[in-house]
All heavy atoms as a GROMACS GRO file, in nm:
protein
  522
    1MET      N    1   9.381   2.923   6.826
    1MET     CA    2   9.397   2.802   6.747
    1MET      C    3   9.545   2.782   6.720
    1MET      O    4   9.616   2.876   6.686
    1MET     CB    5   9.318   2.814   6.618
    1MET     CG    6   9.334   2.690   6.531
    1MET     SD    7   9.222   2.684   6.390
    1MET     CE    8   9.077   2.625   6.472
    2ASP      N    9   9.590   2.660   6.735
    2ASP     CA   10   9.729   2.626   6.708
    2ASP      C   11   9.740   2.566   6.569
    2ASP      O   12   9.648   2.503   6.519
    2ASP     CB   13   9.780   2.524   6.810
    2ASP     CG   14   9.789   2.584   6.950
    2ASP    OD1   15   9.833   2.700   6.960
    2ASP    OD2   16   9.753   2.516   7.046
    3ASN      N   17   9.856   2.586   6.506
    3ASN     CA   18   9.881   2.534   6.373
    3ASN      C   19   9.984   2.423   6.380
    3ASN      O   20  10.083   2.435   6.452
    3ASN     CB   21   9.931   2.643   6.279
    3ASN     CG   22   9.825   2.747   6.255
    3ASN    OD1   23   9.716   2.715   6.212
    3ASN    ND2   24   9.856   2.871   6.283
    4LEU      N   25   9.963   2.317   6.302
    4LEU     CA   26  10.057   2.208   6.291
    4LEU      C   27  10.094   2.194   6.145
    4LEU      O   28  10.008   2.179   6.059
    4LEU     CB   29   9.995   2.077   6.341
    4LEU     CG   30  10.077   1.951   6.317
    4LEU    CD1   31  10.205   1.954   6.400
    4LEU    CD2   32   9.995   1.828   6.350
    5CYS      N   33  10.222   2.203   6.117
    5CYS     CA   34  10.270   2.187   5.981
    5CYS      C   35  10.315   2.042   5.965
    5CYS      O   36  10.413   2.000   6.025
    5CYS     CB   37  10.386   2.283   5.954
    5CYS     SG   38  10.442   2.279   5.784
    6ALA      N   39  10.241   1.964   5.887
    6ALA     CA   40  10.271   1.823   5.867
    6ALA      C   41  10.354   1.808   5.741
    6ALA      O   42  10.316   1.853   5.634
    6ALA     CB   43  10.143   1.743   5.858
    7TYR      N   44  10.467   1.742   5.752
    7TYR     CA   45  10.560   1.729   5.642
    7TYR      C   46  10.518   1.616   5.549
    7TYR      O   47  10.477   1.510   5.592
    7TYR     CB   48  10.701   1.702   5.697
    7TYR     CG   49  10.806   1.689   5.591
    7TYR    CD1   50  10.851   1.801   5.523
    7TYR    CD2   51  10.859   1.566   5.557
    7TYR    CE1   52  10.947   1.791   5.426
    7TYR    CE2   53  10.955   1.555   5.461
    7TYR     CZ   54  11.000   1.667   5.395
    7TYR     OH   55  11.095   1.657   5.297
    8GLY      N   56  10.530   1.638   5.420
    8GLY     CA   57  10.512   1.533   5.322
    8GLY      C   58  10.368   1.502   5.289
    8GLY      O   59  10.290   1.591   5.258
    9LEU      N   60  10.332   1.376   5.299
    9LEU     CA   61  10.202   1.331   5.251
    9LEU      C   62  10.089   1.351   5.350
    9LEU      O   63   9.978   1.310   5.326
    9LEU     CB   64  10.210   1.184   5.212
    9LEU     CG   65  10.307   1.151   5.100
    9LEU    CD1   66  10.314   1.000   5.079
    9LEU    CD2   67  10.264   1.219   4.972
   10CYS      N   68  10.117   1.409   5.463
   10CYS     CA   69  10.015   1.436   5.564
   10CYS      C   70   9.950   1.305   5.610
   10CYS      O   71   9.829   1.288   5.606
   10CYS     CB   72   9.911   1.533   5.509
   10CYS     SG   73   9.843   1.642   5.634
   11ALA      N   74  10.034   1.210   5.649
   11ALA     CA   75   9.986   1.078   5.690
   11ALA      C   76   9.907   1.083   5.820
   11ALA      O   77   9.826   0.996   5.846
   11ALA     CB   78  10.104   0.983   5.704
   12TYR      N   79   9.934   1.184   5.900
   12TYR     CA   80   9.865   1.195   6.028
   12TYR      C   81   9.756   1.299   6.017
   12TYR      O   82   9.772   1.403   5.956
   12TYR     CB   83   9.963   1.235   6.138
   12TYR     CG   84  10.078   1.140   6.149
   12TYR    CD1   85  10.202   1.172   6.098
   12TYR    CD2   86  10.062   1.016   6.208
   12TYR    CE1   87  10.308   1.083   6.106
   12TYR    CE2   88  10.166   0.926   6.217
   12TYR     CZ   89  10.289   0.960   6.166
   12TYR     OH   90  10.392   0.873   6.173
   13GLY      N   91   9.646   1.271   6.078
   13GLY     CA   92   9.535   1.364   6.078
   13GLY      C   93   9.473   1.372   6.215
   13GLY      O   94   9.526   1.318   6.313
   14LEU      N   95   9.362   1.439   6.223
   14LEU     CA   96   9.294   1.454   6.352
   14LEU      C   97   9.247   1.320   6.406
   14LEU      O   98   9.233   1.302   6.526
   14LEU     CB   99   9.177   1.550   6.337
   14LEU     CG  100   9.216   1.694   6.298
   14LEU    CD1  101   9.091   1.779   6.278
   14LEU    CD2  102   9.306   1.755   6.403
   15SER      N  103   9.227   1.222   6.318
   15SER     CA  104   9.183   1.090   6.364
   15SER      C  105   9.288   1.023   6.453
   15SER      O  106   9.253   0.938   6.535
   15SER     CB  107   9.150   1.000   6.245
   15SER     OG  108   9.265   0.980   6.166
   16SER      N  109   9.413   1.064   6.439
   16SER     CA  110   9.519   1.008   6.524
   16SER      C  111   9.495   1.039   6.671
   16SER      O  112   9.529   0.959   6.758
   16SER     CB  113   9.656   1.063   6.482
   16SER     OG  114   9.683   1.029   6.350
   17PHE      N  115   9.435   1.155   6.699
   17PHE     CA  116   9.404   1.190   6.837
   17PHE      C  117   9.305   1.090   6.896
   17PHE      O  118   9.317   1.048   7.010
   17PHE     CB  119   9.345   1.330   6.848
   17PHE     CG  120   9.444   1.440   6.823
   17PHE    CD1  121   9.415   1.541   6.735
   17PHE    CD2  122   9.566   1.443   6.890
   17PHE    CE1  123   9.505   1.644   6.712
   17PHE    CE2  124   9.656   1.544   6.868
   17PHE     CZ  125   9.626   1.644   6.778
   18TYR      N  126   9.205   1.053   6.815
   18TYR     CA  127   9.100   0.963   6.863
   18TYR      C  128   9.152   0.821   6.884
   18TYR      O  129   9.098   0.746   6.962
   18TYR     CB  130   8.981   0.964   6.767
   18TYR     CG  131   8.908   1.097   6.771
   18TYR    CD1  132   8.939   1.198   6.681
   18TYR    CD2  133   8.811   1.121   6.866
   18TYR    CE1  134   8.874   1.320   6.684
   18TYR    CE2  135   8.745   1.244   6.871
   18TYR     CZ  136   8.777   1.341   6.780
   18TYR     OH  137   8.712   1.462   6.786
   19GLU      N  138   9.260   0.786   6.812
   19GLU     CA  139   9.320   0.654   6.830
   19GLU      C  140   9.406   0.648   6.956
   19GLU      O  141   9.421   0.542   7.016
   19GLU     CB  142   9.405   0.618   6.709
   19GLU     CG  143   9.324   0.599   6.582
   19GLU     CD  144   9.411   0.581   6.460
   19GLU    OE1  145   9.534   0.565   6.475
   19GLU    OE2  146   9.356   0.583   6.348
   20ALA      N  147   9.460   0.762   6.997
   20ALA     CA  148   9.557   0.763   7.107
   20ALA      C  149   9.502   0.818   7.239
   20ALA      O  150   9.560   0.792   7.343
   20ALA     CB  151   9.678   0.846   7.066
   21LEU      N  152   9.392   0.893   7.234
   21LEU     CA  153   9.343   0.962   7.353
   21LEU      C  154   9.196   0.929   7.380
   21LEU      O  155   9.125   0.886   7.289
   21LEU     CB  156   9.358   1.113   7.334
   21LEU     CG  157   9.499   1.166   7.312
   21LEU    CD1  158   9.493   1.310   7.267
   21LEU    CD2  159   9.582   1.151   7.437
   22PRO      N  160   9.152   0.955   7.503
   22PRO     CA  161   9.009   0.942   7.532
   22PRO      C  162   8.929   1.039   7.443
   22PRO      O  163   8.979   1.145   7.405
   22PRO     CB  164   8.998   0.982   7.679
   22PRO     CG  165   9.134   0.967   7.735
   22PRO     CD  166   9.230   0.991   7.622
   23PRO      N  167   8.805   1.004   7.409
   23PRO     CA  168   8.726   1.086   7.314
   23PRO      C  169   8.714   1.233   7.351
   23PRO      O  170   8.725   1.319   7.264
   23PRO     CB  171   8.589   1.018   7.314
   23PRO     CG  172   8.616   0.878   7.356
   23PRO     CD  173   8.733   0.884   7.449
   24GLN      N  174   8.692   1.264   7.479
   24GLN     CA  175   8.675   1.405   7.518
   24GLN      C  176   8.804   1.484   7.496
   24GLN      O  177   8.801   1.597   7.447
   24GLN     CB  178   8.633   1.416   7.666
   24GLN     CG  179   8.496   1.364   7.695
   24GLN     CD  180   8.496   1.213   7.721
   24GLN    OE1  181   8.601   1.149   7.726
   24GLN    NE2  182   8.377   1.157   7.738
   25GLU      N  183   8.917   1.425   7.532
   25GLU     CA  184   9.046   1.493   7.514
   25GLU      C  185   9.079   1.507   7.366
   25GLU      O  186   9.128   1.611   7.321
   25GLU     CB  187   9.156   1.415   7.587
   25GLU     CG  188   9.292   1.480   7.582
   25GLU     CD  189   9.302   1.608   7.664
   25GLU    OE1  190   9.210   1.640   7.740
   25GLU    OE2  191   9.404   1.676   7.650
   26ALA      N  192   9.053   1.404   7.288
   26ALA     CA  193   9.079   1.408   7.144
   26ALA      C  194   8.995   1.517   7.078
   26ALA      O  195   9.046   1.592   6.994
   26ALA     CB  196   9.050   1.272   7.082
   27CYS      N  197   8.870   1.527   7.116
   27CYS     CA  198   8.782   1.630   7.060
   27CYS      C  199   8.830   1.770   7.096
   27CYS      O  200   8.833   1.858   7.011
   27CYS     CB  201   8.639   1.607   7.109
   27CYS     SG  202   8.521   1.724   7.040
   28ARG      N  203   8.871   1.788   7.220
   28ARG     CA  204   8.920   1.919   7.265
   28ARG      C  205   9.043   1.961   7.184
   28ARG      O  206   9.052   2.074   7.135
   28ARG     CB  207   8.955   1.914   7.414
   28ARG     CG  208   8.997   2.048   7.472
   28ARG     CD  209   9.039   2.035   7.617
   28ARG     NE  210   9.163   1.961   7.632
   28ARG     CZ  211   9.285   2.011   7.609
   28ARG    NH1  212   9.298   2.136   7.569
   28ARG    NH2  213   9.393   1.938   7.626
   29LEU      N  214   9.138   1.868   7.166
   29LEU     CA  215   9.258   1.901   7.090
   29LEU      C  216   9.227   1.923   6.942
   29LEU      O  217   9.283   2.013   6.879
   29LEU     CB  218   9.362   1.789   7.105
   29LEU     CG  219   9.428   1.779   7.242
   29LEU    CD1  220   9.515   1.655   7.250
   29LEU    CD2  221   9.510   1.904   7.270
   30ALA      N  222   9.139   1.841   6.886
   30ALA     CA  223   9.105   1.854   6.744
   30ALA      C  224   9.042   1.989   6.714
   30ALA      O  225   9.063   2.046   6.607
   30ALA     CB  226   9.011   1.741   6.703
   31GLN      N  227   8.966   2.044   6.809
   31GLN     CA  228   8.903   2.174   6.788
   31GLN      C  229   9.004   2.288   6.797
   31GLN      O  230   8.979   2.396   6.744
   31GLN     CB  231   8.792   2.195   6.890
   31GLN     CG  232   8.673   2.107   6.868
   31GLN     CD  233   8.569   2.120   6.978
   31GLN    OE1  234   8.595   2.177   7.083
   31GLN    NE2  235   8.452   2.065   6.954
   32GLN      N  236   9.118   2.266   6.862
   32GLN     CA  237   9.218   2.372   6.880
   32GLN      C  238   9.328   2.368   6.776
   32GLN      O  239   9.415   2.452   6.775
   32GLN     CB  240   9.283   2.359   7.018
   32GLN     CG  241   9.189   2.383   7.132
   32GLN     CD  242   9.258   2.363   7.265
   32GLN    OE1  243   9.376   2.332   7.272
   32GLN    NE2  244   9.184   2.380   7.374
   33LEU      N  245   9.326   2.270   6.687
   33LEU     CA  246   9.439   2.247   6.598
   33LEU      C  247   9.397   2.259   6.452
   33LEU      O  248   9.292   2.209   6.412
   33LEU     CB  249   9.496   2.108   6.623
   33LEU     CG  250   9.628   2.073   6.558
   33LEU    CD1  251   9.739   2.162   6.616
   33LEU    CD2  252   9.661   1.928   6.582
   34LYS      N  253   9.482   2.323   6.373
   34LYS     CA  254   9.462   2.330   6.230
   34LYS      C  255   9.586   2.269   6.165
   34LYS      O  256   9.698   2.313   6.192
   34LYS     CB  257   9.443   2.474   6.184
   34LYS     CG  258   9.416   2.484   6.036
   34LYS     CD  259   9.379   2.625   5.996
   34LYS     CE  260   9.348   2.627   5.848
   34LYS     NZ  261   9.312   2.760   5.804
   35ILE      N  262   9.567   2.169   6.080
   35ILE     CA  263   9.680   2.099   6.019
   35ILE      C  264   9.705   2.157   5.880
   35ILE      O  265   9.614   2.169   5.799
   35ILE     CB  266   9.653   1.947   6.010
   35ILE    CG1  267   9.640   1.889   6.150
   35ILE    CG2  268   9.764   1.877   5.932
   35ILE    CD1  269   9.609   1.742   6.155
   36HIS      N  270   9.831   2.191   5.854
   36HIS     CA  271   9.874   2.239   5.723
   36HIS      C  272   9.970   2.135   5.666
   36HIS      O  273  10.071   2.104   5.729
   36HIS     CB  274   9.947   2.373   5.733
   36HIS     CG  275   9.865   2.481   5.793
   36HIS    ND1  276   9.776   2.555   5.720
   36HIS    CD2  277   9.857   2.527   5.920
   36HIS    CE1  278   9.718   2.642   5.798
   36HIS    NE2  279   9.764   2.627   5.920
   37CYS      N  280   9.939   2.083   5.550
   37CYS     CA  281  10.026   1.983   5.486
   37CYS      C  282  10.121   2.052   5.390
   37CYS      O  283  10.079   2.138   5.311
   37CYS     CB  284   9.942   1.881   5.411
   37CYS     SG  285   9.833   1.787   5.518
   38THR      N  286  10.247   2.015   5.396
   38THR     CA  287  10.344   2.070   5.303
   38THR      C  288  10.330   1.999   5.169
   38THR      O  289  10.275   1.890   5.162
   38THR     CB  290  10.488   2.054   5.356
   38THR    OG1  291  10.513   1.916   5.375
   38THR    CG2  292  10.507   2.129   5.485
   39PRO      N  293  10.380   2.058   5.062
   39PRO     CA  294  10.369   1.995   4.931
   39PRO      C  295  10.438   1.858   4.927
   39PRO      O  296  10.539   1.836   4.995
   39PRO     CB  297  10.440   2.093   4.837
   39PRO     CG  298  10.442   2.222   4.909
   39PRO     CD  299  10.443   2.189   5.055
   40GLU      N  300  10.384   1.768   4.846
   40GLU     CA  301  10.440   1.634   4.835
   40GLU      C  302  10.582   1.639   4.779
   40GLU      O  303  10.668   1.564   4.822
   40GLU     CB  304  10.350   1.551   4.743
   40GLU     CG  305  10.390   1.407   4.733
   40GLU     CD  306  10.290   1.329   4.650
   40GLU    OE1  307  10.173   1.367   4.644
   40GLU    OE2  308  10.332   1.229   4.592
   41HIS      N  309  10.606   1.726   4.682
   41HIS     CA  310  10.737   1.734   4.619
   41HIS      C  311  10.803   1.867   4.650
   41HIS      O  312  10.852   1.937   4.564
   41HIS     CB  313  10.724   1.717   4.468
   41HIS     CG  314  10.670   1.585   4.428
   41HIS    ND1  315  10.740   1.469   4.441
   41HIS    CD2  316  10.548   1.550   4.382
   41HIS    CE1  317  10.666   1.367   4.401
   41HIS    NE2  318  10.549   1.414   4.365
   42GLY      N  319  10.805   1.904   4.776
   42GLY     CA  320  10.867   2.028   4.816
   42GLY      C  321  10.903   2.026   4.963
   42GLY      O  322  10.853   1.944   5.038
   43SER      N  323  10.988   2.113   5.001
   43SER     CA  324  11.032   2.119   5.139
   43SER      C  325  10.962   2.234   5.210
   43SER      O  326  10.946   2.342   5.155
   43SER     CB  327  11.184   2.142   5.142
   43SER     OG  328  11.225   2.182   5.270
   44TRP      N  329  10.921   2.210   5.333
   44TRP     CA  330  10.859   2.318   5.411
   44TRP      C  331  10.958   2.430   5.434
   44TRP      O  332  10.922   2.546   5.440
   44TRP     CB  333  10.806   2.266   5.544
   44TRP     CG  334  10.912   2.220   5.638
   44TRP    CD1  335  10.963   2.095   5.649
   44TRP    CD2  336  10.984   2.301   5.732
   44TRP    NE1  337  11.062   2.093   5.745
   44TRP    CE2  338  11.077   2.218   5.797
   44TRP    CE3  339  10.979   2.436   5.767
   44TRP    CZ2  340  11.163   2.265   5.895
   44TRP    CZ3  341  11.065   2.482   5.865
   44TRP    CH2  342  11.155   2.397   5.926
   45LEU      N  343  11.087   2.395   5.440
   45LEU     CA  344  11.188   2.498   5.460
   45LEU      C  345  11.197   2.589   5.338
   45LEU      O  346  11.208   2.710   5.352
   45LEU     CB  347  11.324   2.434   5.489
   45LEU     CG  348  11.438   2.528   5.522
   45LEU    CD1  349  11.402   2.619   5.639
   45LEU    CD2  350  11.564   2.451   5.552
   46ASN      N  351  11.189   2.532   5.219
   46ASN     CA  352  11.189   2.614   5.098
   46ASN      C  353  11.070   2.709   5.098
   46ASN      O  354  11.082   2.826   5.061
   46ASN     CB  355  11.185   2.527   4.973
   46ASN     CG  356  11.313   2.453   4.950
   46ASN    OD1  357  11.416   2.486   5.007
   46ASN    ND2  358  11.308   2.351   4.867
   47MET      N  359  10.954   2.658   5.137
   47MET     CA  360  10.834   2.742   5.141
   47MET      C  361  10.851   2.855   5.241
   47MET      O  362  10.814   2.969   5.215
   47MET     CB  363  10.712   2.657   5.177
   47MET     CG  364  10.683   2.544   5.079
   47MET     SD  365  10.652   2.600   4.912
   47MET     CE  366  10.490   2.665   4.931
   48ALA      N  367  10.910   2.826   5.357
   48ALA     CA  368  10.932   2.929   5.458
   48ALA      C  369  11.032   3.033   5.408
   48ALA      O  370  11.014   3.152   5.431
   48ALA     CB  371  10.982   2.865   5.588
   49GLU      N  372  11.136   2.988   5.339
   49GLU     CA  373  11.235   3.082   5.286
   49GLU      C  374  11.173   3.173   5.181
   49GLU      O  375  11.203   3.292   5.175
   49GLU     CB  376  11.353   3.005   5.227
   49GLU     CG  377  11.440   2.940   5.332
   49GLU     CD  378  11.547   2.850   5.275
   49GLU    OE1  379  11.538   2.812   5.155
   49GLU    OE2  380  11.639   2.815   5.350
   50ILE      N  381  11.085   3.120   5.098
   50ILE     CA  382  11.017   3.202   4.997
   50ILE      C  383  10.929   3.306   5.065
   50ILE      O  384  10.930   3.424   5.028
   50ILE     CB  385  10.934   3.113   4.903
   50ILE    CG1  386  11.028   3.030   4.815
   50ILE    CG2  387  10.838   3.196   4.818
   50ILE    CD1  388  10.958   2.919   4.738
   51ASP      N  389  10.855   3.265   5.168
   51ASP     CA  390  10.770   3.360   5.241
   51ASP      C  391  10.853   3.470   5.306
   51ASP      O  392  10.816   3.587   5.302
   51ASP     CB  393  10.688   3.287   5.348
   51ASP     CG  394  10.576   3.204   5.290
   51ASP    OD1  395  10.543   3.224   5.170
   51ASP    OD2  396  10.523   3.119   5.362
   52MET      N  397  10.964   3.433   5.368
   52MET     CA  398  11.049   3.534   5.434
   52MET      C  399  11.109   3.630   5.331
   52MET      O  400  11.120   3.750   5.357
   52MET     CB  401  11.160   3.466   5.514
   52MET     CG  402  11.109   3.391   5.636
   52MET     SD  403  11.013   3.493   5.749
   52MET     CE  404  11.136   3.609   5.803
   53ALA      N  405  11.147   3.580   5.215
   53ALA     CA  406  11.201   3.667   5.110
   53ALA      C  407  11.095   3.766   5.063
   53ALA      O  408  11.126   3.884   5.039
   53ALA     CB  409  11.252   3.583   4.993
   54GLU      N  410  10.971   3.721   5.049
   54GLU     CA  411  10.864   3.812   5.008
   54GLU      C  412  10.841   3.920   5.112
   54GLU      O  413  10.822   4.037   5.078
   54GLU     CB  414  10.735   3.734   4.985
   54GLU     CG  415  10.738   3.648   4.860
   54GLU     CD  416  10.613   3.566   4.843
   54GLU    OE1  417  10.521   3.577   4.927
   54GLU    OE2  418  10.606   3.491   4.745
   55ILE      N  419  10.844   3.883   5.239
   55ILE     CA  420  10.827   3.982   5.347
   55ILE      C  421  10.941   4.083   5.344
   55ILE      O  422  10.919   4.203   5.355
   55ILE     CB  423  10.817   3.910   5.483
   55ILE    CG1  424  10.687   3.831   5.491
   55ILE    CG2  425  10.829   4.010   5.598
   55ILE    CD1  426  10.680   3.735   5.608
   56GLU      N  427  11.063   4.033   5.330
   56GLU     CA  428  11.180   4.121   5.327
   56GLU      C  429  11.174   4.215   5.207
   56GLU      O  430  11.202   4.334   5.219
   56GLU     CB  431  11.308   4.037   5.321
   56GLU     CG  432  11.434   4.119   5.328
   56GLU     CD  433  11.559   4.031   5.328
   56GLU    OE1  434  11.553   3.920   5.383
   56GLU    OE2  435  11.660   4.075   5.271
   57ASN      N  436  11.137   4.162   5.091
   57ASN     CA  437  11.128   4.246   4.971
   57ASN      C  438  11.022   4.353   4.983
   57ASN      O  439  11.042   4.467   4.942
   57ASN     CB  440  11.102   4.160   4.848
   57ASN     CG  441  11.222   4.076   4.809
   57ASN    OD1  442  11.335   4.104   4.849
   57ASN    ND2  443  11.198   3.970   4.736
   58SER      N  444  10.908   4.320   5.041
   58SER     CA  445  10.803   4.420   5.056
   58SER      C  446  10.843   4.527   5.157
   58SER      O  447  10.814   4.645   5.139
   58SER     CB  448  10.670   4.356   5.094
   58SER     OG  449  10.677   4.298   5.222
   59ALA      N  450  10.914   4.486   5.263
   59ALA     CA  451  10.961   4.585   5.361
   59ALA      C  452  11.065   4.677   5.300
   59ALA      O  453  11.065   4.799   5.323
   59ALA     CB  454  11.020   4.513   5.483
   60THR      N  455  11.154   4.622   5.218
   60THR     CA  456  11.255   4.703   5.150
   60THR      C  457  11.190   4.801   5.054
   60THR      O  458  11.230   4.917   5.046
   60THR     CB  459  11.355   4.612   5.075
   60THR    OG1  460  11.413   4.520   5.168
   60THR    CG2  461  11.465   4.692   5.010
   61ALA      N  462  11.090   4.754   4.982
   61ALA     CA  463  11.020   4.842   4.886
   61ALA      C  464  10.950   4.956   4.960
   61ALA      O  465  10.955   5.070   4.916
   61ALA     CB  466  10.920   4.760   4.804
   62ARG      N  467  10.886   4.926   5.073
   62ARG     CA  468  10.820   5.031   5.150
   62ARG      C  469  10.921   5.132   5.202
   62ARG      O  470  10.894   5.252   5.207
   62ARG     CB  471  10.742   4.970   5.265
   62ARG     CG  472  10.603   4.925   5.222
   62ARG     CD  473  10.526   4.874   5.339
   62ARG     NE  474  10.568   4.733   5.349
   62ARG     CZ  475  10.572   4.661   5.457
   62ARG    NH1  476  10.536   4.711   5.571
   62ARG    NH2  477  10.610   4.538   5.457
   63GLN      N  478  11.038   5.084   5.242
   63GLN     CA  479  11.141   5.173   5.295
   63GLN      C  480  11.190   5.267   5.185
   63GLN      O  481  11.210   5.385   5.209
   63GLN     CB  482  11.257   5.091   5.350
   63GLN     CG  483  11.362   5.173   5.419
   63GLN     CD  484  11.474   5.086   5.476
   63GLN    OE1  485  11.492   4.973   5.436
   63GLN    NE2  486  11.548   5.140   5.570
   64ARG      N  487  11.206   5.216   5.064
   64ARG     CA  488  11.249   5.300   4.951
   64ARG      C  489  11.146   5.407   4.920
   64ARG      O  490  11.179   5.519   4.887
   64ARG     CB  491  11.274   5.215   4.828
   64ARG     CG  492  11.400   5.137   4.833
   64ARG     CD  493  11.425   5.069   4.700
   64ARG     NE  494  11.512   4.955   4.720
   64ARG     CZ  495  11.499   4.839   4.662
   64ARG    NH1  496  11.402   4.818   4.575
   64ARG    NH2  497  11.583   4.742   4.686
   65LEU      N  498  11.018   5.370   4.927
   65LEU     CA  499  10.912   5.465   4.893
   65LEU      C  500  10.898   5.575   4.997
   65LEU      O  501  10.857   5.686   4.966
   65LEU     CB  502  10.777   5.392   4.880
   65LEU     CG  503  10.766   5.299   4.758
   65LEU    CD1  504  10.634   5.224   4.765
   65LEU    CD2  505  10.775   5.379   4.631
   66SER      N  506  10.933   5.545   5.123
   66SER     CA  507  10.917   5.644   5.228
   66SER      C  508  11.030   5.747   5.231
   66SER      O  509  11.022   5.844   5.302
   66SER     CB  510  10.905   5.575   5.364
   66SER     OG  511  11.026   5.509   5.397
   67ARG      N  512  11.133   5.727   5.155
   67ARG     CA  513  11.246   5.822   5.155
   67ARG      C  514  11.218   5.942   5.073
   67ARG      O  515  11.149   5.958   4.987
   67ARG     CB  516  11.374   5.755   5.101
   67ARG     CG  517  11.429   5.656   5.197
   67ARG     CD  518  11.555   5.600   5.142
   67ARG     NE  519  11.605   5.495   5.232
   67ARG     CZ  520  11.710   5.424   5.209
   67ARG    NH1  521  11.780   5.442   5.100
   67ARG    NH2  522  11.749   5.334   5.294
   0.00000   0.00000   0.00000
C-alpha cells in the first residue's frame, strides 16, 4: 500500500481518481493508496521534524542505557 500525504484541508480524495480515470483504473489505484491529511493549522514539515526528533531521542536514550 502506498501513502499519500495531502497538505492542508485535504481537498483531494479518492473520488478524484474516478473523475480523471476509467473506473477500473481508478478502483485499482484507490485500493493501493492511503491518504493522510496534514493538520489544517500546521505544516507537514513540522510534523516530520517532531517525529525525527522523537526517533533520535529514543535512539540516544537506548545508546546511553547500553553503556
